[in-house]
SEKE-780849 format. One line per field, with one value per atom (N, C-alpha, C): atom name; residue number from 1; residue in three letters; x, y, z. Coordinates in nm, 3 decimals. Atoms other than C-alpha are relative to their C-alpha. Layout:
N
atome = CA_...
num = NUM_...
residu = Ala_...
c1 = X_...
c2 = Y_...
c3 = Z_...
END
This chain:
205
atome = N_CA_C_N_CA_C_N_CA_C_N_CA_C_N_CA_C_N_CA_C_N_CA_C_N_CA_C_N_CA_C_N_CA_C_N_CA_C_N_CA_C_N_CA_C_N_CA_C_N_CA_C_N_CA_C_N_CA_C_N_CA_C_N_CA_C_N_CA_C_N_CA_C_N_CA_C_N_CA_C_N_CA_C_N_CA_C_N_CA_C_N_CA_C_N_CA_C_N_CA_C_N_CA_C_N_CA_C_N_CA_C_N_CA_C_N_CA_C_N_CA_C_N_CA_C_N_CA_C_N_CA_C_N_CA_C_N_CA_C_N_CA_C_N_CA_C_N_CA_C_N_CA_C_N_CA_C_N_CA_C_N_CA_C_N_CA_C_N_CA_C_N_CA_C_N_CA_C_N_CA_C_N_CA_C_N_CA_C_N_CA_C_N_CA_C_N_CA_C_N_CA_C_N_CA_C_N_CA_C_N_CA_C_N_CA_C_N_CA_C_N_CA_C_N_CA_C_N_CA_C_N_CA_C_N_CA_C_N_CA_C_N_CA_C_N_CA_C_N_CA_C_N_CA_C_N_CA_C_N_CA_C_N_CA_C_N_CA_C_N_CA_C_N_CA_C_N_CA_C_N_CA_C_N_CA_C_N_CA_C_N_CA_C_N_CA_C_N_CA_C_N_CA_C_N_CA_C_N_CA_C_N_CA_C_N_CA_C_N_CA_C_N_CA_C_N_CA_C_N_CA_C_N_CA_C_N_CA_C_N_CA_C_N_CA_C_N_CA_C_N_CA_C_N_CA_C_N_CA_C_N_CA_C_N_CA_C_N_CA_C_N_CA_C_N_CA_C_N_CA_C_N_CA_C_N_CA_C_N_CA_C_N_CA_C_N_CA_C_N_CA_C_N_CA_C_N_CA_C_N_CA_C_N_CA_C_N_CA_C_N_CA_C_N_CA_C_N_CA_C_N_CA_C_N_CA_C_N_CA_C_N_CA_C_N_CA_C_N_CA_C_N_CA_C_N_CA_C_N_CA_C_N_CA_C_N_CA_C_N_CA_C_N_CA_C_N_CA_C_N_CA_C_N_CA_C_N_CA_C_N_CA_C_N_CA_C_N_CA_C_N_CA_C_N_CA_C_N_CA_C_N_CA_C_N_CA_C_N_CA_C_N_CA_C_N_CA_C_N_CA_C_N_CA_C_N_CA_C_N_CA_C_N_CA_C_N_CA_C_N_CA_C_N_CA_C_N_CA_C_N_CA_C_N_CA_C_N_CA_C_N_CA_C_N_CA_C_N_CA_C_N_CA_C_N_CA_C_N_CA_C_N_CA_C_N_CA_C_N_CA_C_N_CA_C_N_CA_C_N_CA_C_N_CA_C_N_CA_C_N_CA_C_N_CA_C_N_CA_C_N_CA_C_N_CA_C_N_CA_C_N_CA_C_N_CA_C_N_CA_C_N_CA_C_N_CA_C_N_CA_C_N_CA_C_N_CA_C_N_CA_C_N_CA_C_N_CA_C_N_CA_C_N_CA_C_N_CA_C_N_CA_C_N_CA_C_N_CA_C_N_CA_C_N_CA_C_N_CA_C_N_CA_C_N_CA_C
num = 1_1_1_2_2_2_3_3_3_4_4_4_5_5_5_6_6_6_7_7_7_8_8_8_9_9_9_10_10_10_11_11_11_12_12_12_13_13_13_14_14_14_15_15_15_16_16_16_17_17_17_18_18_18_19_19_19_20_20_20_21_21_21_22_22_22_23_23_23_24_24_24_25_25_25_26_26_26_27_27_27_28_28_28_29_29_29_30_30_30_31_31_31_32_32_32_33_33_33_34_34_34_35_35_35_36_36_36_37_37_37_38_38_38_39_39_39_40_40_40_41_41_41_42_42_42_43_43_43_44_44_44_45_45_45_46_46_46_47_47_47_48_48_48_49_49_49_50_50_50_51_51_51_52_52_52_53_53_53_54_54_54_55_55_55_56_56_56_57_57_57_58_58_58_59_59_59_60_60_60_61_61_61_62_62_62_63_63_63_64_64_64_65_65_65_66_66_66_67_67_67_68_68_68_69_69_69_70_70_70_71_71_71_72_72_72_73_73_73_74_74_74_75_75_75_76_76_76_77_77_77_78_78_78_79_79_79_80_80_80_81_81_81_82_82_82_83_83_83_84_84_84_85_85_85_86_86_86_87_87_87_88_88_88_89_89_89_90_90_90_91_91_91_92_92_92_93_93_93_94_94_94_95_95_95_96_96_96_97_97_97_98_98_98_99_99_99_100_100_100_101_101_101_102_102_102_103_103_103_104_104_104_105_105_105_106_106_106_107_107_107_108_108_108_109_109_109_110_110_110_111_111_111_112_112_112_113_113_113_114_114_114_115_115_115_116_116_116_117_117_117_118_118_118_119_119_119_120_120_120_121_121_121_122_122_122_123_123_123_124_124_124_125_125_125_126_126_126_127_127_127_128_128_128_129_129_129_130_130_130_131_131_131_132_132_132_133_133_133_134_134_134_135_135_135_136_136_136_137_137_137_138_138_138_139_139_139_140_140_140_141_141_141_142_142_142_143_143_143_144_144_144_145_145_145_146_146_146_147_147_147_148_148_148_149_149_149_150_150_150_151_151_151_152_152_152_153_153_153_154_154_154_155_155_155_156_156_156_157_157_157_158_158_158_159_159_159_160_160_160_161_161_161_162_162_162_163_163_163_164_164_164_165_165_165_166_166_166_167_167_167_168_168_168_169_169_169_170_170_170_171_171_171_172_172_172_173_173_173_174_174_174_175_175_175_176_176_176_177_177_177_178_178_178_179_179_179_180_180_180_181_181_181_182_182_182_183_183_183_184_184_184_185_185_185_186_186_186_187_187_187_188_188_188_189_189_189_190_190_190_191_191_191_192_192_192_193_193_193_194_194_194_195_195_195_196_196_196_197_197_197_198_198_198_199_199_199_200_200_200_201_201_201_202_202_202_203_203_203_204_204_204_205_205_205
residu = Met_Met_Met_Val_Val_Val_Lys_Lys_Lys_Ser_Ser_Ser_Lys_Lys_Lys_Glu_Glu_Glu_Lys_Lys_Lys_Gln_Gln_Gln_Arg_Arg_Arg_Gly_Gly_Gly_Lys_Lys_Lys_Val_Val_Val_Arg_Arg_Arg_Lys_Lys_Lys_Gln_Gln_Gln_Arg_Arg_Arg_Ala_Ala_Ala_Lys_Lys_Lys_Phe_Phe_Phe_Val_Val_Val_Val_Val_Val_Ile_Ile_Ile_Gly_Gly_Gly_Ala_Ala_Ala_Glu_Glu_Glu_Gly_Gly_Gly_Lys_Lys_Lys_Asn_Asn_Asn_Lys_Lys_Lys_Thr_Thr_Thr_Glu_Glu_Glu_Arg_Arg_Arg_Asn_Asn_Asn_Tyr_Tyr_Tyr_Phe_Phe_Phe_His_His_His_Asp_Asp_Asp_Phe_Phe_Phe_Phe_Phe_Phe_Arg_Arg_Arg_Thr_Thr_Thr_Asn_Asn_Asn_Lys_Lys_Lys_Glu_Glu_Glu_Tyr_Tyr_Tyr_Lys_Lys_Lys_Val_Val_Val_Lys_Lys_Lys_Phe_Phe_Phe_Ser_Ser_Ser_Ser_Ser_Ser_Ser_Ser_Ser_Gly_Gly_Gly_Asp_Asp_Asp_Thr_Thr_Thr_Asp_Asp_Asp_Pro_Pro_Pro_Glu_Glu_Glu_Gly_Gly_Gly_Ile_Ile_Ile_Val_Val_Val_Asn_Asn_Asn_Asp_Asp_Asp_Thr_Thr_Thr_Ile_Ile_Ile_Lys_Lys_Lys_Tyr_Tyr_Tyr_Ile_Ile_Ile_Glu_Glu_Glu_Lys_Lys_Lys_Glu_Glu_Glu_Glu_Glu_Glu_Ile_Ile_Ile_Asn_Asn_Asn_Leu_Leu_Leu_Asn_Asn_Asn_Asp_Asp_Asp_Gly_Gly_Gly_Asp_Asp_Asp_Val_Val_Val_Ala_Ala_Ala_Phe_Phe_Phe_Cys_Cys_Cys_Phe_Phe_Phe_Val_Val_Val_Asp_Asp_Asp_Thr_Thr_Thr_Asp_Asp_Asp_Thr_Thr_Thr_Asp_Asp_Asp_Ile_Ile_Ile_Thr_Thr_Thr_Lys_Lys_Lys_Gln_Gln_Gln_Pro_Pro_Pro_Gln_Gln_Gln_Ile_Ile_Ile_Asp_Asp_Asp_Lys_Lys_Lys_Ala_Ala_Ala_Leu_Leu_Leu_Lys_Lys_Lys_Leu_Leu_Leu_Ala_Ala_Ala_Ser_Ser_Ser_Asp_Asp_Asp_Asn_Asn_Asn_Gly_Gly_Gly_Ile_Ile_Ile_Glu_Glu_Glu_Leu_Leu_Leu_Leu_Leu_Leu_Leu_Leu_Leu_Ser_Ser_Ser_Asn_Asn_Asn_Pro_Pro_Pro_Cys_Cys_Cys_Phe_Phe_Phe_Glu_Glu_Glu_Val_Val_Val_Trp_Trp_Trp_Phe_Phe_Phe_Ile_Ile_Ile_Gln_Gln_Gln_His_His_His_Phe_Phe_Phe_Asn_Asn_Asn_Tyr_Tyr_Tyr_Ser_Ser_Ser_Thr_Thr_Thr_Arg_Arg_Arg_Ser_Ser_Ser_Phe_Phe_Phe_Ala_Ala_Ala_Asn_Asn_Asn_Asn_Asn_Asn_Ala_Ala_Ala_Ala_Ala_Ala_Val_Val_Val_Ile_Ile_Ile_Ala_Ala_Ala_Glu_Glu_Glu_Leu_Leu_Leu_Gln_Gln_Gln_Lys_Lys_Lys_His_His_His_Ile_Ile_Ile_Pro_Pro_Pro_Ser_Ser_Ser_Tyr_Tyr_Tyr_Glu_Glu_Glu_Lys_Lys_Lys_Asn_Asn_Asn_Thr_Thr_Thr_Ser_Ser_Ser_Ala_Ala_Ala_Tyr_Tyr_Tyr_Ser_Ser_Ser_Gln_Gln_Gln_Leu_Leu_Leu_Val_Val_Val_Gly_Gly_Gly_Lys_Lys_Lys_Thr_Thr_Thr_Glu_Glu_Glu_Asp_Asp_Asp_Ala_Ala_Ala_Ile_Ile_Ile_Asn_Asn_Asn_Asn_Asn_Asn_Ala_Ala_Ala_Glu_Glu_Glu_Lys_Lys_Lys_Leu_Leu_Leu_Glu_Glu_Glu_Lys_Lys_Lys_Tyr_Tyr_Tyr_His_His_His_Asp_Asp_Asp_Gly_Gly_Gly_Leu_Leu_Leu_Gly_Gly_Gly_Asn_Asn_Asn_Lys_Lys_Lys_Glu_Glu_Glu_Lys_Lys_Lys_His_His_His_Ile_Ile_Ile_Ser_Ser_Ser_Arg_Arg_Arg_Asn_Asn_Asn_Pro_Pro_Pro_Ser_Ser_Ser_Ser_Ser_Ser_Glu_Glu_Glu_Val_Val_Val_Phe_Phe_Phe_Lys_Lys_Lys_Ala_Ala_Ala_Ile_Ile_Ile_Lys_Lys_Lys_Ala_Ala_Ala_Phe_Phe_Phe_Lys_Lys_Lys_Gln_Gln_Gln
c1 = 0.131_-9.057_-0.112_0.114_-9.379_-0.073_0.064_-9.540_-0.150_0.144_-9.891_-0.065_0.071_-10.153_-0.035_0.036_-10.219_-0.150_0.142_-10.550_-0.046_0.054_-10.778_0.042_-0.042_-10.677_-0.099_0.085_-10.807_-0.031_0.025_-10.831_0.132_-0.120_-10.586_0.040_-0.049_-10.369_0.000_0.006_-10.439_0.133_-0.128_-10.128_-0.015_0.007_-10.059_0.035_-0.036_-10.037_0.148_-0.139_-9.689_0.006_-0.015_-9.554_0.091_-0.086_-9.413_0.037_-0.047_-9.201_0.050_-0.038_-9.163_0.078_-0.082_-8.883_0.018_-0.017_-8.866_0.030_-0.026_-8.786_-0.118_0.106_-8.980_-0.093_0.083_-9.101_-0.083_0.066_-9.222_-0.110_0.113_-9.571_-0.044_0.042_-9.590_0.002_-0.013_-9.465_-0.100_0.094_-9.673_-0.142_0.136_-9.994_-0.021_0.013_-9.930_-0.009_-0.003_-9.842_-0.113_0.117_-10.116_-0.120_0.113_-10.370_0.024_-0.031_-10.190_-0.027_0.015_-10.199_-0.134_0.126_-10.545_-0.082_0.081_-10.709_0.082_-0.085_-10.414_-0.020_0.030_-10.511_0.121_-0.118_-10.169_0.103_-0.101_-9.957_-0.063_0.035_-9.992_0.118_-0.108_-9.793_0.025_-0.042_-9.598_0.101_-0.089_-9.403_0.096_-0.097_-9.081_-0.002_0.009_-9.094_0.140_-0.135_-8.767_0.001_-0.017_-8.662_0.114_-0.116_-8.367_-0.040_0.020_-8.344_0.112_-0.110_-8.010_-0.024_0.028_-8.015_0.043_-0.050_-7.802_-0.086_0.085_-8.014_-0.135_0.128_-8.333_0.011_-0.021_-8.192_0.020_-0.023_-8.068_-0.128_0.127_-8.407_-0.091_0.081_-8.573_0.049_-0.057_-8.337_-0.047_0.044_-8.424_-0.148_0.144_-8.795_-0.027_0.016_-8.765_0.030_-0.037_-8.592_-0.105_0.099_-8.844_-0.132_0.129_-9.149_0.010_-0.023_-8.997_-0.041_0.022_-9.027_0.103_-0.091_-8.876_0.019_-0.027_-8.719_0.042_-0.033_-8.629_-0.122_0.121_-8.989_-0.118_0.108_-9.187_-0.021_0.011_-9.171_0.104_-0.092_-9.005_0.012_-0.022_-8.862_0.062_-0.051_-8.799_0.031_-0.027_-8.635_-0.004_0.015_-8.729_0.075_-0.087_-8.475_-0.009_-0.003_-8.495_0.143_-0.135_-8.171_0.005_0.010_-8.288_0.099_-0.097_-8.046_0.125_-0.114_-7.776_0.114_-0.110_-7.453_0.080_-0.074_-7.298_-0.067_0.074_-7.561_0.042_-0.035_-7.410_0.080_-0.072_-7.154_-0.092_0.096_-7.439_-0.087_0.082_-7.650_0.078_-0.082_-7.363_0.014_-0.010_-7.318_-0.134_0.133_-7.693_-0.034_0.025_-7.710_0.066_-0.071_-7.449_-0.064_0.064_-7.611_-0.133_0.129_-7.951_0.018_-0.025_-7.815_0.045_-0.052_-7.634_-0.110_0.108_-7.964_-0.130_0.115_-8.198_-0.105_0.091_-8.356_0.031_-0.022_-8.404_-0.017_0.003_-8.320_-0.030_0.044_-8.497_0.007_-0.019_-8.410_-0.106_0.076_-8.626_0.083_-0.090_-8.441_-0.074_-0.047_-8.499_-0.090_0.088_-8.805_-0.110_0.099_-9.085_-0.106_0.108_-9.333_0.031_-0.032_-9.143_-0.080_0.079_-9.319_-0.145_0.136_-9.655_-0.010_0.000_-9.568_0.003_-0.012_-9.483_-0.134_0.134_-9.850_-0.067_0.066_-9.930_0.080_-0.078_-9.640_0.144_-0.142_-9.288_0.080_-0.084_-9.023_0.139_-0.139_-8.644_0.050_-0.043_-8.637_0.034_-0.044_-8.439_-0.064_0.059_-8.560_0.110_-0.101_-8.361_-0.010_0.021_-8.514_-0.136_0.126_-8.806_-0.122_0.111_-9.025_-0.041_0.029_-8.997_-0.079_0.075_-9.124_-0.146_0.136_-9.427_-0.076_0.065_-9.501_-0.042_0.033_-9.492_-0.118_0.108_-9.716_-0.134_0.123_-9.969_-0.065_0.060_-10.020_-0.099_0.086_-10.182_-0.098_0.085_-10.319_0.008_-0.009_-10.383_-0.009_0.021_-10.485_0.112_-0.102_-10.169_0.085_-0.095_-9.965_0.084_-0.091_-9.668_-0.065_0.049_-9.761_-0.151_0.141_-10.117_-0.012_0.021_-10.264_-0.042_0.033_-10.272_-0.049_0.025_-10.362_-0.126_0.126_-10.720_0.013_-0.021_-10.592_0.093_-0.098_-10.338_-0.054_0.058_-10.555_-0.037_0.031_-10.586_0.111_-0.111_-10.262_0.133_-0.122_-10.014_0.084_-0.073_-9.922_0.074_-0.065_-9.847_0.123_-0.110_-9.628_0.119_-0.107_-9.431_0.072_-0.061_-9.375_0.086_-0.076_-9.262_0.127_-0.116_-9.030_0.107_-0.095_-8.872_0.067_-0.058_-8.822_0.107_-0.095_-8.648_0.126_-0.116_-8.421_0.090_-0.076_-8.316_0.066_-0.056_-8.263_0.129_-0.119_-8.019_0.110_-0.099_-7.848_0.073_-0.057_-7.796_0.097_-0.090_-7.633_0.123_-0.112_-7.399_-0.008_0.017_-7.540_-0.004_-0.010_-7.457_-0.134_0.118_-7.732_0.013_0.003_-7.837_0.084_-0.085_-7.676_-0.083_0.070_-7.784_-0.002_-0.003_-7.695_-0.125_0.119_-8.015_-0.122_0.106_-8.235_-0.067_0.093_-8.526_-0.006_0.024_-8.594_-0.066_0.055_-8.777_-0.003_-0.002_-8.723_-0.120_0.118_-9.058_-0.068_0.065_-9.184_0.049_-0.056_-8.955_-0.074_0.081_-9.155_-0.142_0.138_-9.491_-0.019_0.011_-9.424_-0.012_0.005_-9.383_-0.137_0.128_-9.727_-0.118_0.102_-9.925_-0.127_0.128_-10.290_-0.084
c2 = -0.068_3.927_-0.103_0.092_3.757_0.000_0.011_3.628_0.025_-0.025_3.746_-0.088_0.084_3.539_0.079_-0.064_3.615_0.023_-0.032_3.787_-0.042_0.037_3.703_0.102_-0.087_3.848_0.114_-0.117_4.199_0.075_-0.066_4.278_0.052_-0.058_4.499_-0.082_0.076_4.311_0.089_-0.078_4.433_-0.007_-0.005_4.548_-0.058_0.064_4.338_0.099_-0.081_4.490_-0.020_0.011_4.559_-0.067_0.075_4.358_0.073_-0.044_4.465_-0.124_0.115_4.197_0.048_-0.034_4.216_-0.115_0.100_4.030_0.039_-0.025_4.000_-0.133_0.122_3.752_-0.096_0.098_3.432_-0.017_0.022_3.404_0.123_-0.126_3.764_0.030_-0.025_3.820_0.146_-0.140_4.189_0.072_-0.068_4.316_-0.055_0.063_4.067_0.050_-0.045_4.165_0.146_-0.144_4.537_0.025_-0.028_4.534_-0.070_0.065_4.286_0.094_-0.093_4.535_0.130_-0.126_4.838_-0.007_0.013_4.705_-0.062_0.066_4.551_0.073_-0.079_4.835_0.065_-0.058_4.923_-0.074_0.062_4.857_-0.006_-0.006_4.932_-0.105_0.095_4.700_-0.118_0.118_4.348_-0.036_0.029_4.253_-0.150_0.138_3.929_-0.005_0.012_3.798_-0.117_0.109_3.601_-0.077_0.085_3.308_-0.029_0.014_3.357_-0.077_0.073_3.108_0.056_-0.059_3.325_0.115_-0.114_3.579_0.102_-0.094_3.736_0.083_-0.090_4.035_-0.054_0.050_3.875_-0.117_0.113_3.560_0.045_-0.054_3.763_0.051_-0.053_3.938_-0.114_0.114_3.612_-0.074_0.068_3.449_0.083_-0.087_3.751_-0.005_0.012_3.729_-0.129_0.130_3.360_0.005_-0.010_3.440_0.081_-0.085_3.714_-0.080_0.083_3.472_-0.107_0.107_3.195_0.051_-0.056_3.418_0.087_-0.079_3.594_0.146_-0.143_3.937_0.079_-0.080_4.205_0.137_-0.127_4.488_0.109_-0.100_4.662_0.042_-0.030_4.683_0.031_-0.048_4.840_-0.073_0.073_4.569_0.054_-0.050_4.665_-0.101_0.094_4.479_0.073_-0.056_4.574_-0.112_0.088_4.391_0.084_-0.072_4.501_-0.075_0.063_4.433_0.077_-0.058_4.494_-0.006_0.002_4.593_-0.075_0.071_4.443_0.052_-0.063_4.683_-0.087_0.092_4.425_0.058_-0.067_4.610_-0.098_0.099_4.284_-0.028_0.022_4.284_0.097_-0.101_4.589_-0.054_0.057_4.395_-0.080_0.075_4.168_0.094_-0.099_4.471_0.061_-0.060_4.624_-0.094_0.097_4.305_-0.013_0.012_4.279_0.121_-0.122_4.640_-0.006_0.010_4.578_-0.104_0.107_4.254_0.048_-0.051_4.422_0.102_-0.103_4.721_-0.059_0.065_4.496_-0.072_0.075_4.320_0.080_-0.086_4.619_-0.003_0.009_4.565_0.111_-0.102_4.840_-0.062_0.053_4.735_0.115_-0.105_4.940_-0.051_0.039_4.929_0.059_-0.051_4.963_-0.025_0.007_5.034_0.039_0.138_4.841_-0.097_0.094_4.688_0.074_-0.054_4.743_0.084_-0.070_4.862_0.147_-0.143_5.192_0.079_-0.064_5.276_0.020_-0.012_5.212_0.114_-0.105_5.440_0.138_-0.129_5.719_0.051_-0.043_5.728_0.083_-0.065_5.866_0.116_-0.109_6.083_-0.001_-0.013_6.208_-0.004_0.010_6.109_-0.046_0.039_6.078_-0.097_0.090_5.853_-0.137_0.130_5.539_-0.113_0.118_5.189_-0.100_0.096_4.935_-0.132_0.127_4.641_0.003_0.007_4.529_0.000_0.005_4.463_0.140_-0.137_4.828_0.073_-0.058_4.925_-0.045_0.055_4.697_0.066_-0.062_4.840_0.143_-0.138_5.194_0.002_0.006_5.099_-0.033_0.039_4.944_0.115_-0.120_5.288_0.062_-0.054_5.380_-0.104_0.112_5.038_-0.107_0.091_4.850_-0.148_0.139_4.530_-0.057_0.045_4.509_-0.111_0.106_4.191_-0.026_0.029_4.091_-0.095_0.081_3.943_0.011_-0.025_4.078_0.122_-0.112_4.328_0.125_-0.127_4.691_0.103_-0.096_4.846_0.084_-0.072_4.941_0.115_-0.107_5.151_0.108_-0.095_5.327_0.080_-0.066_5.423_0.144_-0.141_5.798_0.076_-0.064_5.865_-0.013_0.028_5.777_0.126_-0.124_6.138_0.045_-0.034_6.204_-0.088_0.094_5.894_0.035_-0.038_6.001_0.124_-0.123_6.347_-0.026_0.032_6.207_-0.079_0.079_5.957_0.087_-0.090_6.227_0.094_-0.085_6.451_-0.077_0.083_6.164_-0.024_0.012_6.115_0.123_-0.124_6.480_0.012_0.000_6.443_-0.081_0.086_6.156_0.057_-0.066_6.338_0.109_-0.108_6.631_-0.049_0.059_6.402_-0.062_0.063_6.267_-0.151_0.146_5.915_-0.045_0.047_5.721_-0.053_0.060_5.622_-0.152_0.147_5.256_-0.056_0.042_5.220_-0.018_0.032_5.077_0.117_-0.117_5.407_0.086_-0.082_5.557_-0.060_0.056_5.441_0.114_0.079_5.500_0.054_-0.043_5.512_-0.114_0.100_5.335_0.060_-0.045_5.365_-0.050_0.051_5.206_0.110_-0.111_5.551_0.019_-0.017_5.546_-0.087_0.085_5.258_0.053_-0.047_5.401_0.123_-0.121_5.735_-0.032_0.038_5.554_-0.051_0.063_5.394_0.061_-0.060_5.628_0.022_-0.002_5.605_0.121
c3 = 0.001_-12.437_0.005_-0.009_-12.338_-0.133_0.130_-12.653_0.012_0.001_-12.740_-0.105_0.095_-12.917_-0.126_0.127_-13.281_-0.006_0.017_-13.351_-0.139_0.130_-13.638_-0.103_0.108_-13.972_-0.017_0.021_-14.028_0.127_-0.126_-13.658_0.058_-0.060_-13.471_0.121_-0.113_-13.227_0.124_-0.123_-12.875_0.072_-0.069_-12.697_0.141_-0.130_-12.389_0.111_-0.116_-12.044_0.031_-0.042_-11.917_0.137_-0.125_-11.627_0.099_-0.110_-11.292_0.079_-0.076_-11.129_0.136_-0.136_-10.751_0.060_-0.069_-10.577_0.145_-0.144_-10.197_0.068_-0.074_-9.923_-0.010_0.021_-9.979_0.118_-0.119_-9.619_0.036_-0.035_-9.613_-0.101_0.088_-9.755_0.002_-0.014_-9.659_-0.133_0.129_-9.993_-0.101_0.094_-10.191_0.024_-0.032_-10.010_-0.041_0.029_-10.049_-0.150_0.143_-10.417_-0.076_0.060_-10.503_0.007_-0.016_-10.366_-0.076_0.067_-10.508_-0.150_0.145_-10.865_-0.041_0.029_-10.839_-0.107_0.094_-11.036_-0.110_0.103_-11.258_-0.132_0.128_-11.619_-0.093_0.087_-11.766_0.036_-0.047_-11.554_0.073_-0.077_-11.420_0.087_-0.092_-11.114_0.008_-0.016_-11.088_0.114_-0.115_-10.790_-0.022_0.009_-10.809_0.131_-0.119_-10.569_0.052_-0.052_-10.386_0.131_-0.124_-10.123_0.082_-0.067_-10.028_0.090_-0.089_-9.749_-0.013_0.017_-9.841_-0.127_0.111_-10.082_-0.137_0.128_-10.356_-0.049_0.036_-10.347_-0.053_0.046_-10.385_-0.142_0.135_-10.691_-0.099_0.090_-10.844_-0.032_0.023_-10.799_-0.091_0.085_-10.960_-0.145_0.135_-11.259_-0.065_0.053_-11.303_-0.036_0.025_-11.280_-0.127_0.119_-11.543_-0.127_0.116_-11.781_-0.026_0.014_-11.716_-0.056_0.040_-11.764_-0.125_0.122_-12.068_0.018_-0.026_-11.908_-0.079_0.082_-12.132_0.063_-0.067_-11.934_-0.096_0.102_-12.258_-0.080_0.077_-12.377_0.093_-0.085_-12.095_0.130_-0.126_-11.829_0.098_-0.102_-11.501_0.113_-0.110_-11.202_0.119_-0.124_-10.840_0.097_-0.113_-10.554_0.126_-0.126_-10.203_0.109_-0.099_-9.931_0.132_-0.134_-9.555_0.054_-0.056_-9.381_0.133_-0.128_-9.048_0.105_-0.091_-8.867_0.018_-0.007_-8.942_-0.082_0.070_-9.029_-0.085_0.078_-9.153_-0.134_0.123_-9.427_-0.111_0.099_-9.602_-0.119_0.116_-9.814_-0.092_0.081_-9.928_-0.083_0.071_-10.019_-0.116_0.104_-10.215_-0.121_0.109_-10.419_-0.073_0.059_-10.474_-0.086_0.077_-10.592_-0.137_0.128_-10.860_-0.091_0.078_-10.970_-0.057_0.045_-10.991_-0.112_0.100_-11.183_-0.132_0.122_-11.431_-0.077_0.063_-11.503_-0.015_0.025_-11.530_0.108_-0.113_-11.188_0.099_-0.102_-10.929_0.138_-0.136_-10.575_0.096_-0.091_-10.306_0.144_-0.140_-9.936_0.092_-0.114_-9.628_0.124_-0.114_-9.308_0.128_0.008_-9.097_-0.077_0.069_-9.267_-0.078_0.093_-9.520_0.070_-0.071_-9.255_0.029_-0.012_-9.227_-0.103_0.105_-9.554_0.046_-0.051_-9.387_0.102_-0.102_-9.094_-0.065_0.067_-9.337_-0.055_0.040_-9.437_0.111_-0.115_-9.091_0.059_-0.057_-8.980_-0.051_0.031_-9.039_0.129_-0.119_-8.787_-0.041_0.025_-8.787_0.108_-0.108_-8.480_-0.055_0.051_-8.557_0.079_-0.063_-8.474_0.035_-0.045_-8.276_-0.075_0.069_-8.463_-0.070_0.075_-8.678_0.093_-0.093_-8.376_0.046_-0.039_-8.279_-0.109_0.111_-8.624_0.006_-0.007_-8.590_0.115_-0.117_-8.243_-0.031_0.038_-8.384_-0.097_0.098_-8.676_0.067_-0.068_-8.440_0.077_-0.059_-8.284_-0.097_0.105_-8.616_-0.052_0.043_-8.717_0.108_-0.115_-8.389_-0.036_0.036_-8.566_-0.087_0.094_-8.780_0.058_-0.030_-8.774_-0.123_0.111_-8.988_-0.100_0.112_-9.327_-0.023_0.028_-9.317_-0.091_0.091_-9.561_0.077_-0.066_-9.447_-0.102_0.108_-9.780_0.022_-0.016_-9.692_0.100_-0.098_-9.399_-0.052_0.055_-9.621_-0.118_0.117_-9.918_0.034_-0.021_-9.952_0.069_-0.071_-9.764_-0.076_0.076_-10.040_-0.023_0.026_-10.121_0.126_-0.126_-9.753_0.023_-0.020_-9.740_-0.090_0.093_-10.047_0.050_-0.051_-9.905_0.123_-0.121_-9.570_-0.032_0.041_-9.737_-0.066_0.067_-9.952_0.100_-0.105_-9.649_0.078_-0.073_-9.474_-0.082_0.087_-9.775_0.012_-0.012_-9.753_0.137_-0.135_-9.379_0.005_0.000_-9.429_-0.089_0.087_-9.716_0.079_-0.079_-9.480_0.106_-0.100_-9.223_-0.065_0.070_-9.490_-0.004_0.007_-9.466_-0.145_0.137_-9.780_-0.050_0.060_-10.021_0.004_-0.002_-10.008_0.113_-0.111_-9.667_0.127_-0.123_-9.334_0.098_-0.088_-9.166_-0.013_0.024_-9.311_0.072_-0.086_-9.022_0.075_0.082_-9.051_-0.143_0.138_-9.423_-0.078_0.092_-9.702_-0.140_0.138_-10.074_-0.081_0.069_-10.157_-0.080_0.069_-10.257_-0.142_0.134_-10.560_-0.102_0.086_-10.704_-0.009_-0.003_-10.598_-0.089_0.081_-10.769_-0.148_0.141_-11.100_-0.041_0.032_-11.076_0.076_-0.086_-10.849_-0.077_0.070_-10.940_0.042
END
């Protein structure tokens, strides 16, 4: 647990803000930019980012675990941690995801997938579609129909504000769609999809 400074005698100790730890691929700033802006006005939680140099799912989770230990984050006392992983339409990545899911679960971390990449969540702010994507570049091209100036690793939050409820509804509809097809949860077959909404619902402002 992160230690708090002692207050002067006779004064009530102010309860510290709770922490949200975000783990993602080190080279990818998309998640960092989005959640930095999302939590900017949240008075209850402070967001922290684990500096992962890994790109594989298990490595991302391991780096997040190390960060939690180093920063004395207490997941049993209100702090929470998420790891965001892109499937990248790479079927060989599924065994890695399965191992990462178990590791995350064993350490109180929630691992959330985007298939094929995080920007699917951004698209869900504008429309509902079950059309699958061949690769990450196809996702970016689709997103640029709604945000023409968008480029990877840039902030899109200002264009998404006010559409969060629509995005959640669209994401949940897509979950039901994949369930109806019999596609396994946490699986690369669920293209397109993004579980980012599961984190957003917990902190929706």
